[in-house]
A tleap script that builds the chain and sets N, CA, C and O, in Angstrom:
source leaprc.protein.ff14SB
mol = sequence {
  NMET SER ASP GLU GLU TYR LYS PRO ARG GLN
  LYS PRO VAL LEU THR LYS GLU GLN LYS VAL
  ASP LEU SER LYS ARG ASN ARG MET SER HIE
  LYS ARG PRO ASN PHE ARG ARG GLN ASN TRP
  PHE ARG TYR LYS ARG LEU GLY GLN LYS TRP
  ARG ARG PRO ARG GLY ILE HIE SER LYS MET
  ARG ARG HIE PHE LYS TYR ARG ILE PRO VAL
  VAL GLN VAL GLY PHE ARG GLY PRO ALA SER
  VAL ARG GLY LEU HIE PRO SER GLY PHE GLU
  GLU ILE LEU VAL TYR ASN PRO GLY ASN LEU
  GLU ASN ILE ASP PRO LYS ALA GLN ALA ILE
  ARG ILE SER SER LYS VAL GLY ASP LYS LYS
  ARG GLU MET ILE VAL LYS LYS ALA ASP GLU
  MET LYS ILE ARG VAL LEU ASN ARG ARG ASP
  CLEU
}
set mol.1.N position { 32.183 23.456 18.088 }
set mol.1.CA position { 32.776 22.253 18.648 }
set mol.1.C position { 32.750 22.339 20.166 }
set mol.1.O position { 32.743 23.431 20.735 }
set mol.2.N position { 32.736 21.207 20.802 }
set mol.2.CA position { 32.753 21.180 22.258 }
set mol.2.C position { 34.192 21.300 22.758 }
set mol.2.O position { 35.126 21.442 21.969 }
set mol.3.N position { 34.357 21.240 24.088 }
set mol.3.CA position { 35.676 21.403 24.694 }
set mol.3.C position { 36.581 20.186 24.471 }
set mol.3.O position { 37.794 20.274 24.662 }
set mol.4.N position { 36.001 19.060 24.071 }
set mol.4.CA position { 36.803 17.861 23.855 }
set mol.4.C position { 37.762 18.066 22.687 }
set mol.4.O position { 37.530 18.898 21.810 }
set mol.5.N position { 38.839 17.291 22.693 }
set mol.5.CA position { 39.802 17.406 21.605 }
set mol.5.C position { 39.227 16.799 20.330 }
set mol.5.O position { 38.353 15.932 20.371 }
set mol.6.N position { 39.738 17.274 19.202 }
set mol.6.CA position { 39.245 16.847 17.897 }
set mol.6.C position { 39.653 15.407 17.608 }
set mol.6.O position { 40.813 15.034 17.788 }
set mol.7.N position { 38.686 14.594 17.155 }
set mol.7.CA position { 38.980 13.230 16.737 }
set mol.7.C position { 38.621 13.106 15.257 }
set mol.7.O position { 37.483 13.388 14.882 }
set mol.8.N position { 39.555 12.697 14.417 }
set mol.8.CA position { 39.210 12.535 12.999 }
set mol.8.C position { 38.200 11.404 12.813 }
set mol.8.O position { 38.143 10.471 13.614 }
set mol.9.N position { 37.410 11.501 11.752 }
set mol.9.CA position { 36.404 10.479 11.482 }
set mol.9.C position { 37.062 9.158 11.124 }
set mol.9.O position { 38.133 9.119 10.519 }
set mol.10.N position { 36.401 8.083 11.509 }
set mol.10.CA position { 36.911 6.757 11.193 }
set mol.10.C position { 36.841 6.519 9.691 }
set mol.10.O position { 35.915 6.975 9.020 }
set mol.11.N position { 37.820 5.807 9.178 }
set mol.11.CA position { 37.847 5.450 7.763 }
set mol.11.C position { 37.657 3.938 7.640 }
set mol.11.O position { 38.120 3.185 8.496 }
set mol.12.N position { 36.980 3.491 6.583 }
set mol.12.CA position { 36.787 2.050 6.412 }
set mol.12.C position { 38.062 1.377 5.921 }
set mol.12.O position { 38.932 2.018 5.332 }
set mol.13.N position { 38.158 0.091 6.168 }
set mol.13.CA position { 39.269 -0.695 5.638 }
set mol.13.C position { 38.849 -1.163 4.246 }
set mol.13.O position { 37.967 -2.009 4.105 }
set mol.14.N position { 39.492 -0.602 3.221 }
set mol.14.CA position { 39.145 -0.913 1.837 }
set mol.14.C position { 40.345 -1.504 1.110 }
set mol.14.O position { 41.493 -1.219 1.450 }
set mol.15.N position { 40.067 -2.328 0.108 }
set mol.15.CA position { 41.146 -2.820 -0.738 }
set mol.15.C position { 41.561 -1.701 -1.688 }
set mol.15.O position { 40.849 -0.710 -1.850 }
set mol.16.N position { 42.717 -1.875 -2.309 }
set mol.16.CA position { 43.205 -0.863 -3.250 }
set mol.16.C position { 42.219 -0.702 -4.413 }
set mol.16.O position { 41.965 0.407 -4.884 }
set mol.17.N position { 41.675 -1.833 -4.862 }
set mol.17.CA position { 40.716 -1.817 -5.967 }
set mol.17.C position { 39.453 -1.028 -5.595 }
set mol.17.O position { 38.925 -0.274 -6.412 }
set mol.18.N position { 38.974 -1.209 -4.354 }
set mol.18.CA position { 37.778 -0.490 -3.915 }
set mol.18.C position { 38.033 1.011 -3.830 }
set mol.18.O position { 37.156 1.804 -4.172 }
set mol.19.N position { 39.221 1.413 -3.378 }
set mol.19.CA position { 39.545 2.841 -3.311 }
set mol.19.C position { 39.533 3.465 -4.698 }
set mol.19.O position { 39.014 4.564 -4.890 }
set mol.20.N position { 40.114 2.749 -5.670 }
set mol.20.CA position { 40.127 3.235 -7.053 }
set mol.20.C position { 38.700 3.324 -7.583 }
set mol.20.O position { 38.333 4.307 -8.228 }
set mol.21.N position { 37.892 2.289 -7.308 }
set mol.21.CA position { 36.513 2.270 -7.796 }
set mol.21.C position { 35.656 3.361 -7.154 }
set mol.21.O position { 34.768 3.909 -7.808 }
set mol.22.N position { 35.909 3.683 -5.881 }
set mol.22.CA position { 35.165 4.767 -5.223 }
set mol.22.C position { 35.443 6.101 -5.896 }
set mol.22.O position { 34.523 6.883 -6.136 }
set mol.23.N position { 36.715 6.364 -6.203 }
set mol.23.CA position { 37.037 7.633 -6.861 }
set mol.23.C position { 36.503 7.642 -8.294 }
set mol.23.O position { 36.085 8.684 -8.799 }
set mol.24.N position { 36.518 6.466 -8.950 }
set mol.24.CA position { 35.965 6.372 -10.299 }
set mol.24.C position { 34.460 6.639 -10.273 }
set mol.24.O position { 33.934 7.341 -11.136 }
set mol.25.N position { 33.766 6.071 -9.267 }
set mol.25.CA position { 32.318 6.284 -9.141 }
set mol.25.C position { 32.006 7.757 -8.911 }
set mol.25.O position { 31.028 8.284 -9.443 }
set mol.26.N position { 32.850 8.420 -8.110 }
set mol.26.CA position { 32.659 9.842 -7.840 }
set mol.26.C position { 32.777 10.657 -9.129 }
set mol.26.O position { 31.964 11.545 -9.384 }
set mol.27.N position { 33.794 10.348 -9.939 }
set mol.27.CA position { 33.965 11.052 -11.215 }
set mol.27.C position { 32.795 10.772 -12.152 }
set mol.27.O position { 32.307 11.676 -12.830 }
set mol.28.N position { 32.344 9.506 -12.188 }
set mol.28.CA position { 31.237 9.123 -13.065 }
set mol.28.C position { 29.949 9.833 -12.674 }
set mol.28.O position { 29.169 10.235 -13.538 }
set mol.29.N position { 29.726 9.988 -11.369 }
set mol.29.CA position { 28.463 10.582 -10.928 }
set mol.29.C position { 28.399 12.068 -11.259 }
set mol.29.O position { 27.309 12.628 -11.377 }
set mol.30.N position { 29.563 12.719 -11.410 }
set mol.30.CA position { 29.550 14.123 -11.826 }
set mol.30.C position { 29.122 14.251 -13.290 }
set mol.30.O position { 28.499 15.240 -13.676 }
set mol.31.N position { 29.460 13.244 -14.098 }
set mol.31.CA position { 29.107 13.279 -15.519 }
set mol.31.C position { 27.701 12.743 -15.777 }
set mol.31.O position { 27.102 13.040 -16.811 }
set mol.32.N position { 27.173 11.955 -14.843 }
set mol.32.CA position { 25.872 11.317 -15.029 }
set mol.32.C position { 24.776 12.380 -15.108 }
set mol.32.O position { 24.706 13.249 -14.239 }
set mol.33.N position { 23.922 12.329 -16.127 }
set mol.33.CA position { 22.869 13.345 -16.254 }
set mol.33.C position { 21.774 13.160 -15.210 }
set mol.33.O position { 21.642 12.091 -14.616 }
set mol.34.N position { 20.994 14.212 -14.996 }
set mol.34.CA position { 19.816 14.104 -14.142 }
set mol.34.C position { 18.711 13.473 -14.980 }
set mol.34.O position { 18.197 14.093 -15.910 }
set mol.35.N position { 18.353 12.250 -14.648 }
set mol.35.CA position { 17.308 11.573 -15.405 }
set mol.35.C position { 15.965 12.087 -14.921 }
set mol.35.O position { 15.595 11.917 -13.759 }
set mol.36.N position { 15.247 12.716 -15.832 }
set mol.36.CA position { 13.952 13.282 -15.465 }
set mol.36.C position { 12.864 12.664 -16.315 }
set mol.36.O position { 13.110 12.151 -17.406 }
set mol.37.N position { 11.681 12.724 -15.797 }
set mol.37.CA position { 10.517 12.187 -16.470 }
set mol.37.C position { 10.207 12.980 -17.738 }
set mol.37.O position { 10.499 14.173 -17.821 }
set mol.38.N position { 9.617 12.311 -18.715 }
set mol.38.CA position { 9.207 12.974 -19.943 }
set mol.38.C position { 8.171 14.062 -19.638 }
set mol.38.O position { 7.237 13.832 -18.869 }
set mol.39.N position { 8.333 15.224 -20.228 }
set mol.39.CA position { 7.432 16.377 -20.048 }
set mol.39.C position { 7.393 16.902 -18.621 }
set mol.39.O position { 6.393 17.499 -18.224 }
set mol.40.N position { 8.441 16.700 -17.839 }
set mol.40.CA position { 8.475 17.193 -16.459 }
set mol.40.C position { 8.391 18.711 -16.410 }
set mol.40.O position { 7.915 19.279 -15.427 }
set mol.41.N position { 8.852 19.369 -17.468 }
set mol.41.CA position { 8.876 20.831 -17.515 }
set mol.41.C position { 7.555 21.408 -17.989 }
set mol.41.O position { 7.304 22.601 -17.818 }
set mol.42.N position { 6.711 20.581 -18.582 }
set mol.42.CA position { 5.507 21.080 -19.228 }
set mol.42.C position { 4.316 21.179 -18.281 }
set mol.42.O position { 3.523 22.117 -18.364 }
set mol.43.N position { 4.194 20.200 -17.375 }
set mol.43.CA position { 3.042 20.173 -16.479 }
set mol.43.C position { 3.510 20.137 -15.040 }
set mol.43.O position { 4.368 19.333 -14.674 }
set mol.44.N position { 2.942 21.013 -14.225 }
set mol.44.CA position { 3.355 21.083 -12.825 }
set mol.44.C position { 2.977 19.812 -12.062 }
set mol.44.O position { 3.662 19.427 -11.114 }
set mol.45.N position { 1.891 19.166 -12.476 }
set mol.45.CA position { 1.426 17.976 -11.760 }
set mol.45.C position { 2.361 16.778 -11.945 }
set mol.45.O position { 2.304 15.824 -11.169 }
set mol.46.N position { 3.214 16.821 -12.961 }
set mol.46.CA position { 4.188 15.745 -13.168 }
set mol.46.C position { 5.434 16.062 -12.366 }
set mol.46.O position { 5.998 17.148 -12.493 }
set mol.47.N position { 5.863 15.130 -11.548 }
set mol.47.CA position { 7.094 15.333 -10.794 }
set mol.47.C position { 8.304 15.131 -11.694 }
set mol.47.O position { 8.167 14.799 -12.872 }
set mol.48.N position { 9.492 15.335 -11.129 }
set mol.48.CA position { 10.714 15.133 -11.903 }
set mol.48.C position { 11.201 13.691 -11.807 }
set mol.48.O position { 12.075 13.285 -12.573 }
set mol.49.N position { 10.651 12.916 -10.882 }
set mol.49.CA position { 11.112 11.544 -10.654 }
set mol.49.C position { 11.033 10.717 -11.937 }
set mol.49.O position { 10.065 10.814 -12.691 }
set mol.50.N position { 12.053 9.911 -12.172 }
set mol.50.CA position { 12.163 9.139 -13.405 }
set mol.50.C position { 11.014 8.152 -13.589 }
set mol.50.O position { 10.673 7.388 -12.686 }
set mol.51.N position { 10.426 8.191 -14.786 }
set mol.51.CA position { 9.456 7.191 -15.231 }
set mol.51.C position { 9.846 6.824 -16.661 }
set mol.51.O position { 10.168 7.698 -17.466 }
set mol.52.N position { 9.815 5.552 -16.966 }
set mol.52.CA position { 10.195 5.121 -18.311 }
set mol.52.C position { 9.155 5.594 -19.323 }
set mol.52.O position { 7.958 5.404 -19.109 }
set mol.53.N position { 9.602 6.215 -20.437 }
set mol.53.CA position { 8.649 6.640 -21.470 }
set mol.53.C position { 8.120 5.428 -22.239 }
set mol.53.O position { 8.902 4.606 -22.716 }
set mol.54.N position { 6.791 5.317 -22.359 }
set mol.54.CA position { 6.198 4.127 -22.964 }
set mol.54.C position { 5.305 4.420 -24.178 }
set mol.54.O position { 4.774 3.490 -24.786 }
set mol.55.N position { 5.137 5.677 -24.529 }
set mol.55.CA position { 4.238 6.018 -25.627 }
set mol.55.C position { 4.745 5.530 -26.978 }
set mol.55.O position { 5.955 5.458 -27.195 }
set mol.56.N position { 3.828 5.192 -27.891 }
set mol.56.CA position { 4.253 4.644 -29.187 }
set mol.56.C position { 4.918 5.696 -30.068 }
set mol.56.O position { 5.734 5.356 -30.925 }
set mol.57.N position { 4.583 6.960 -29.871 }
set mol.57.CA position { 5.205 8.024 -30.668 }
set mol.57.C position { 6.274 8.775 -29.887 }
set mol.57.O position { 6.785 9.787 -30.367 }
set mol.58.N position { 6.617 8.312 -28.716 }
set mol.58.CA position { 7.518 9.047 -27.828 }
set mol.58.C position { 8.914 9.196 -28.429 }
set mol.58.O position { 9.572 8.209 -28.757 }
set mol.59.N position { 9.350 10.444 -28.565 }
set mol.59.CA position { 10.701 10.718 -29.094 }
set mol.59.C position { 11.758 10.297 -28.075 }
set mol.59.O position { 12.856 9.876 -28.439 }
set mol.60.N position { 11.412 10.418 -26.808 }
set mol.60.CA position { 12.354 10.068 -25.753 }
set mol.60.C position { 12.587 8.556 -25.728 }
set mol.60.O position { 13.723 8.108 -25.570 }
set mol.61.N position { 11.527 7.776 -25.880 }
set mol.61.CA position { 11.656 6.317 -25.906 }
set mol.61.C position { 12.489 5.874 -27.098 }
set mol.61.O position { 13.232 4.895 -27.017 }
set mol.62.N position { 12.362 6.607 -28.218 }
set mol.62.CA position { 13.100 6.253 -29.433 }
set mol.62.C position { 14.501 6.869 -29.471 }
set mol.62.O position { 15.205 6.766 -30.476 }
set mol.63.N position { 14.899 7.512 -28.361 }
set mol.63.CA position { 16.256 8.059 -28.184 }
set mol.63.C position { 16.622 9.104 -29.236 }
set mol.63.O position { 17.721 9.064 -29.790 }
set mol.64.N position { 15.725 10.029 -29.512 }
set mol.64.CA position { 16.082 11.134 -30.396 }
set mol.64.C position { 17.101 12.011 -29.687 }
set mol.64.O position { 17.019 12.217 -28.476 }
set mol.65.N position { 18.055 12.523 -30.440 }
set mol.65.CA position { 19.207 13.195 -29.844 }
set mol.65.C position { 18.833 14.467 -29.091 }
set mol.65.O position { 19.486 14.813 -28.106 }
set mol.66.N position { 17.801 15.160 -29.535 }
set mol.66.CA position { 17.462 16.430 -28.902 }
set mol.66.C position { 16.612 16.255 -27.642 }
set mol.66.O position { 16.228 17.243 -27.016 }
set mol.67.N position { 16.320 15.027 -27.269 }
set mol.67.CA position { 15.574 14.763 -26.036 }
set mol.67.C position { 16.530 14.447 -24.890 }
set mol.67.O position { 17.698 14.129 -25.114 }
set mol.68.N position { 16.022 14.539 -23.658 }
set mol.68.CA position { 16.888 14.269 -22.509 }
set mol.68.C position { 17.249 12.784 -22.462 }
set mol.68.O position { 16.496 11.950 -22.964 }
set mol.69.N position { 18.404 12.444 -21.858 }
set mol.69.CA position { 18.858 11.052 -21.865 }
set mol.69.C position { 17.951 10.124 -21.056 }
set mol.69.O position { 17.283 10.532 -20.107 }
set mol.70.N position { 17.960 8.873 -21.472 }
set mol.70.CA position { 17.145 7.834 -20.857 }
set mol.70.C position { 18.054 6.930 -20.025 }
set mol.70.O position { 19.203 6.691 -20.396 }
set mol.71.N position { 17.546 6.432 -18.910 }
set mol.71.CA position { 18.319 5.551 -18.036 }
set mol.71.C position { 18.766 4.312 -18.814 }
set mol.71.O position { 17.963 3.665 -19.487 }
set mol.72.N position { 20.064 3.989 -18.712 }
set mol.72.CA position { 20.617 2.804 -19.367 }
set mol.72.C position { 21.639 2.156 -18.448 }
set mol.72.O position { 22.136 2.793 -17.519 }
set mol.73.N position { 21.953 0.902 -18.700 }
set mol.73.CA position { 22.877 0.145 -17.867 }
set mol.73.C position { 24.255 0.799 -17.816 }
set mol.73.O position { 24.923 0.741 -16.783 }
set mol.74.N position { 24.684 1.411 -18.893 }
set mol.74.CA position { 26.024 1.993 -18.967 }
set mol.74.C position { 26.276 3.122 -17.985 }
set mol.74.O position { 27.428 3.508 -17.787 }
set mol.75.N position { 25.243 3.659 -17.368 }
set mol.75.CA position { 25.410 4.751 -16.407 }
set mol.75.C position { 25.682 4.241 -14.993 }
set mol.75.O position { 25.926 5.053 -14.101 }
set mol.76.N position { 25.651 2.932 -14.754 }
set mol.76.CA position { 25.860 2.389 -13.409 }
set mol.76.C position { 27.295 2.586 -12.950 }
set mol.76.O position { 28.209 2.755 -13.757 }
set mol.77.N position { 27.471 2.560 -11.631 }
set mol.77.CA position { 28.806 2.664 -11.056 }
set mol.77.C position { 29.487 1.302 -11.011 }
set mol.77.O position { 28.866 0.291 -11.341 }
set mol.78.N position { 30.764 1.261 -10.605 }
set mol.78.CA position { 31.488 -0.007 -10.514 }
set mol.78.C position { 30.833 -0.966 -9.512 }
set mol.78.O position { 30.351 -0.545 -8.460 }
set mol.79.N position { 30.822 -2.250 -9.851 }
set mol.79.CA position { 30.106 -3.248 -9.052 }
set mol.79.C position { 30.682 -3.409 -7.650 }
set mol.79.O position { 29.934 -3.683 -6.711 }
set mol.80.N position { 31.988 -3.246 -7.487 }
set mol.80.CA position { 32.602 -3.508 -6.176 }
set mol.80.C position { 32.192 -2.488 -5.120 }
set mol.80.O position { 32.245 -2.787 -3.927 }
set mol.81.N position { 31.783 -1.287 -5.536 }
set mol.81.CA position { 31.412 -0.252 -4.562 }
set mol.81.C position { 29.947 0.150 -4.673 }
set mol.81.O position { 29.524 1.151 -4.095 }
set mol.82.N position { 29.181 -0.633 -5.415 }
set mol.82.CA position { 27.772 -0.303 -5.597 }
set mol.82.C position { 27.028 -0.443 -4.278 }
set mol.82.O position { 27.127 -1.477 -3.616 }
set mol.83.N position { 26.289 0.581 -3.893 }
set mol.83.CA position { 25.520 0.536 -2.654 }
set mol.83.C position { 26.277 1.005 -1.433 }
set mol.83.O position { 25.706 1.041 -0.343 }
set mol.84.N position { 27.551 1.368 -1.575 }
set mol.84.CA position { 28.317 1.854 -0.430 }
set mol.84.C position { 28.101 3.353 -0.242 }
set mol.84.O position { 27.791 4.068 -1.195 }
set mol.85.N position { 28.266 3.817 0.987 }
set mol.85.CA position { 28.242 5.244 1.308 }
set mol.85.C position { 29.456 5.893 0.639 }
set mol.85.O position { 30.463 5.214 0.439 }
set mol.86.N position { 29.400 7.182 0.287 }
set mol.86.CA position { 30.563 7.840 -0.330 }
set mol.86.C position { 31.850 7.720 0.482 }
set mol.86.O position { 32.941 7.796 -0.083 }
set mol.87.N position { 31.742 7.536 1.792 }
set mol.87.CA position { 32.935 7.369 2.620 }
set mol.87.C position { 33.561 5.990 2.431 }
set mol.87.O position { 34.722 5.790 2.787 }
set mol.88.N position { 32.814 5.038 1.880 }
set mol.88.CA position { 33.318 3.684 1.678 }
set mol.88.C position { 32.719 2.667 2.631 }
set mol.88.O position { 32.917 1.465 2.458 }
set mol.89.N position { 31.986 3.136 3.638 }
set mol.89.CA position { 31.345 2.226 4.584 }
set mol.89.C position { 30.068 1.639 3.982 }
set mol.89.O position { 29.429 2.252 3.127 }
set mol.90.N position { 29.711 0.441 4.444 }
set mol.90.CA position { 28.404 -0.124 4.138 }
set mol.90.C position { 27.431 0.439 5.167 }
set mol.90.O position { 27.703 0.389 6.366 }
set mol.91.N position { 26.301 0.975 4.713 }
set mol.91.CA position { 25.332 1.593 5.630 }
set mol.91.C position { 24.420 0.534 6.237 }
set mol.91.O position { 23.898 -0.333 5.536 }
set mol.92.N position { 24.235 0.620 7.562 }
set mol.92.CA position { 23.313 -0.264 8.273 }
set mol.92.C position { 22.309 0.619 9.010 }
set mol.92.O position { 22.698 1.505 9.771 }
set mol.93.N position { 21.016 0.377 8.786 }
set mol.93.CA position { 19.971 1.152 9.448 }
set mol.93.C position { 19.721 0.572 10.836 }
set mol.93.O position { 19.545 -0.637 10.990 }
set mol.94.N position { 19.707 1.447 11.851 }
set mol.94.CA position { 19.608 1.014 13.245 }
set mol.94.C position { 18.363 1.621 13.886 }
set mol.94.O position { 18.077 2.805 13.712 }
set mol.95.N position { 17.621 0.788 14.637 }
set mol.95.CA position { 16.409 1.240 15.318 }
set mol.95.C position { 16.554 1.266 16.833 }
set mol.95.O position { 15.839 2.005 17.510 }
set mol.96.N position { 17.481 0.460 17.377 }
set mol.96.CA position { 17.679 0.426 18.827 }
set mol.96.C position { 19.111 -0.003 19.144 }
set mol.96.O position { 19.804 -0.517 18.267 }
set mol.97.N position { 19.563 0.199 20.379 }
set mol.97.CA position { 20.953 -0.137 20.729 }
set mol.97.C position { 21.295 -1.614 20.521 }
set mol.97.O position { 22.462 -1.950 20.317 }
set mol.98.N position { 20.304 -2.491 20.570 }
set mol.98.CA position { 20.550 -3.912 20.354 }
set mol.98.C position { 21.002 -4.240 18.940 }
set mol.98.O position { 21.658 -5.258 18.721 }
set mol.99.N position { 20.655 -3.385 17.973 }
set mol.99.CA position { 21.057 -3.623 16.590 }
set mol.99.C position { 22.556 -3.443 16.362 }
set mol.99.O position { 23.066 -3.815 15.305 }
set mol.100.N position { 23.268 -2.876 17.340 }
set mol.100.CA position { 24.697 -2.596 17.162 }
set mol.100.C position { 25.578 -3.820 17.390 }
set mol.100.O position { 26.778 -3.779 17.121 }
set mol.101.N position { 24.990 -4.909 17.884 }
set mol.101.CA position { 25.785 -6.073 18.276 }
set mol.101.C position { 26.550 -6.705 17.115 }
set mol.101.O position { 27.713 -7.075 17.278 }
set mol.102.N position { 25.926 -6.834 15.961 }
set mol.102.CA position { 26.531 -7.582 14.852 }
set mol.102.C position { 27.227 -6.687 13.829 }
set mol.102.O position { 27.400 -7.091 12.680 }
set mol.103.N position { 27.624 -5.491 14.224 }
set mol.103.CA position { 28.209 -4.552 13.268 }
set mol.103.C position { 29.730 -4.605 13.330 }
set mol.103.O position { 30.324 -4.611 14.408 }
set mol.104.N position { 30.350 -4.643 12.146 }
set mol.104.CA position { 31.810 -4.643 12.032 }
set mol.104.C position { 32.273 -3.199 11.848 }
set mol.104.O position { 32.031 -2.621 10.788 }
set mol.105.N position { 32.936 -2.591 12.849 }
set mol.105.CA position { 33.303 -1.175 12.757 }
set mol.105.C position { 34.320 -0.859 11.661 }
set mol.105.O position { 34.483 0.303 11.289 }
set mol.106.N position { 35.009 -1.884 11.138 }
set mol.106.CA position { 36.007 -1.632 10.094 }
set mol.106.C position { 35.376 -1.466 8.719 }
set mol.106.O position { 35.951 -0.806 7.853 }
set mol.107.N position { 34.199 -2.058 8.504 }
set mol.107.CA position { 33.592 -2.027 7.178 }
set mol.107.C position { 32.191 -1.430 7.161 }
set mol.107.O position { 31.692 -1.063 6.097 }
set mol.108.N position { 31.545 -1.327 8.329 }
set mol.108.CA position { 30.159 -0.881 8.362 }
set mol.108.C position { 30.004 0.356 9.233 }
set mol.108.O position { 30.707 0.522 10.230 }
set mol.109.N position { 29.072 1.223 8.843 }
set mol.109.CA position { 28.714 2.399 9.631 }
set mol.109.C position { 27.200 2.378 9.806 }
set mol.109.O position { 26.484 1.754 9.023 }
set mol.110.N position { 26.718 3.067 10.841 }
set mol.110.CA position { 25.276 3.028 11.096 }
set mol.110.C position { 24.610 4.341 10.721 }
set mol.110.O position { 25.214 5.413 10.776 }
set mol.111.N position { 23.351 4.223 10.338 }
set mol.111.CA position { 22.482 5.374 10.132 }
set mol.111.C position { 21.283 5.142 11.032 }
set mol.111.O position { 20.588 4.135 10.897 }
set mol.112.N position { 21.034 6.072 11.956 }
set mol.112.CA position { 19.934 5.923 12.905 }
set mol.112.C position { 18.631 6.267 12.189 }
set mol.112.O position { 18.539 7.285 11.503 }
set mol.113.N position { 17.640 5.421 12.351 }
set mol.113.CA position { 16.356 5.604 11.680 }
set mol.113.C position { 15.701 6.916 12.102 }
set mol.113.O position { 15.877 7.380 13.229 }
set mol.114.N position { 14.946 7.502 11.183 }
set mol.114.CA position { 14.246 8.754 11.488 }
set mol.114.C position { 13.097 8.524 12.460 }
set mol.114.O position { 12.578 9.476 13.043 }
set mol.115.N position { 12.695 7.268 12.640 }
set mol.115.CA position { 11.600 6.939 13.551 }
set mol.115.C position { 12.041 6.953 15.013 }
set mol.115.O position { 11.200 6.923 15.911 }
set mol.116.N position { 13.357 6.997 15.262 }
set mol.116.CA position { 13.890 6.919 16.622 }
set mol.116.C position { 13.828 8.289 17.280 }
set mol.116.O position { 14.193 9.294 16.670 }
set mol.117.N position { 13.363 8.329 18.535 }
set mol.117.CA position { 13.279 9.582 19.284 }
set mol.117.C position { 14.620 9.988 19.866 }
set mol.117.O position { 15.608 9.264 19.743 }
set mol.118.N position { 14.648 11.164 20.509 }
set mol.118.CA position { 15.898 11.725 21.021 }
set mol.118.C position { 16.523 10.877 22.124 }
set mol.118.O position { 17.743 10.720 22.165 }
set mol.119.N position { 15.703 10.331 23.015 }
set mol.119.CA position { 16.247 9.568 24.144 }
set mol.119.C position { 16.968 8.307 23.649 }
set mol.119.O position { 18.098 8.025 24.050 }
set mol.120.N position { 16.296 7.561 22.778 }
set mol.120.CA position { 16.893 6.330 22.263 }
set mol.120.C position { 18.059 6.643 21.325 }
set mol.120.O position { 19.034 5.894 21.277 }
set mol.121.N position { 17.963 7.743 20.583 }
set mol.121.CA position { 19.054 8.169 19.695 }
set mol.121.C position { 20.321 8.421 20.502 }
set mol.121.O position { 21.415 8.025 20.098 }
set mol.122.N position { 20.164 9.083 21.646 }
set mol.122.CA position { 21.307 9.371 22.511 }
set mol.122.C position { 21.946 8.075 23.017 }
set mol.122.O position { 23.170 7.967 23.082 }
set mol.123.N position { 21.108 7.087 23.376 }
set mol.123.CA position { 21.629 5.795 23.828 }
set mol.123.C position { 22.398 5.092 22.711 }
set mol.123.O position { 23.456 4.509 22.947 }
set mol.124.N position { 21.862 5.153 21.499 }
set mol.124.CA position { 22.512 4.501 20.356 }
set mol.124.C position { 23.864 5.149 20.070 }
set mol.124.O position { 24.854 4.452 19.846 }
set mol.125.N position { 23.906 6.484 20.078 }
set mol.125.CA position { 25.154 7.206 19.790 }
set mol.125.C position { 26.207 6.896 20.849 }
set mol.125.O position { 27.377 6.692 20.529 }
set mol.126.N position { 25.783 6.864 22.111 }
set mol.126.CA position { 26.723 6.581 23.203 }
set mol.126.C position { 27.317 5.178 23.061 }
set mol.126.O position { 28.523 4.988 23.214 }
set mol.127.N position { 26.457 4.198 22.766 }
set mol.127.CA position { 26.936 2.822 22.613 }
set mol.127.C position { 27.823 2.682 21.373 }
set mol.127.O position { 28.806 1.941 21.388 }
set mol.128.N position { 27.473 3.397 20.301 }
set mol.128.CA position { 28.283 3.351 19.079 }
set mol.128.C position { 29.670 3.936 19.330 }
set mol.128.O position { 30.662 3.429 18.806 }
set mol.129.N position { 29.745 5.004 20.129 }
set mol.129.CA position { 31.043 5.591 20.466 }
set mol.129.C position { 31.897 4.620 21.273 }
set mol.129.O position { 33.104 4.522 21.056 }
set mol.130.N position { 31.273 3.904 22.199 }
set mol.130.CA position { 32.008 2.911 22.993 }
set mol.130.C position { 32.549 1.791 22.111 }
set mol.130.O position { 33.660 1.303 22.321 }
set mol.131.N position { 31.747 1.387 21.114 }
set mol.131.CA position { 32.152 0.294 20.231 }
set mol.131.C position { 32.976 0.787 19.041 }
set mol.131.O position { 33.389 -0.008 18.197 }
set mol.132.N position { 33.214 2.106 18.974 }
set mol.132.CA position { 33.974 2.742 17.887 }
set mol.132.C position { 33.342 2.487 16.523 }
set mol.132.O position { 34.020 2.135 15.558 }
set mol.133.N position { 32.018 2.675 16.469 }
set mol.133.CA position { 31.268 2.540 15.224 }
set mol.133.C position { 30.928 3.940 14.737 }
set mol.133.O position { 30.517 4.789 15.528 }
set mol.134.N position { 31.094 4.189 13.449 }
set mol.134.CA position { 30.806 5.510 12.900 }
set mol.134.C position { 29.304 5.693 12.697 }
set mol.134.O position { 28.622 4.818 12.163 }
set mol.135.N position { 28.803 6.854 13.137 }
set mol.135.CA position { 27.389 7.203 12.972 }
set mol.135.C position { 27.305 8.219 11.839 }
set mol.135.O position { 27.883 9.301 11.932 }
set mol.136.N position { 26.589 7.877 10.769 }
set mol.136.CA position { 26.554 8.728 9.578 }
set mol.136.C position { 25.651 9.943 9.748 }
set mol.136.O position { 25.917 10.993 9.162 }
set mol.137.N position { 24.593 9.821 10.534 }
set mol.137.CA position { 23.688 10.958 10.726 }
set mol.137.C position { 23.684 11.418 12.180 }
set mol.137.O position { 22.631 11.585 12.795 }
set mol.138.N position { 24.872 11.617 12.708 }
set mol.138.CA position { 25.033 12.117 14.082 }
set mol.138.C position { 24.570 13.574 14.123 }
set mol.138.O position { 24.777 14.330 13.174 }
set mol.139.N position { 23.949 13.949 15.222 }
set mol.139.CA position { 23.576 15.354 15.398 }
set mol.139.C position { 23.641 15.715 16.867 }
set mol.139.O position { 23.557 14.847 17.735 }
set mol.140.N position { 23.792 17.009 17.141 }
set mol.140.CA position { 23.867 17.465 18.525 }
set mol.140.C position { 22.486 17.422 19.149 }
set mol.140.O position { 21.512 17.880 18.552 }
set mol.141.N position { 22.403 16.872 20.348 }
set mol.141.CA position { 21.109 16.793 21.048 }
set mol.141.C position { 21.066 17.772 22.196 }
set mol.141.O position { 20.061 17.852 22.902 }
savepdb mol mol.pdb
quit
């Protein structure tokens, strides 16, 4: 840490229902299985990324119990917090300091694009600090 005094991270303004749904989503995601592609373990050339099984004899497509689980609607998280960062903020991707103008610091946080260089990143972080906007991928430069 630097010599400056410690400042706690900003928290989003959430409704009571959203707070409950965020914790529910967290619990659900611990139980959610890792959905892997059929035969991911058999061939090195097949990645683990999910692909729907489409073969006519596929045991996985037919949901045989001894096969790994298949993606289904019931595994989704609560609708009110779908797409939010685990902290509860809505993520906004930022490419330059001008993108910070329309951001609501109470509900939105920024993620600086990986395409941005160090000089512009420093400008974005400085302006975000002035506007009291949370930066999700802050790093020491």
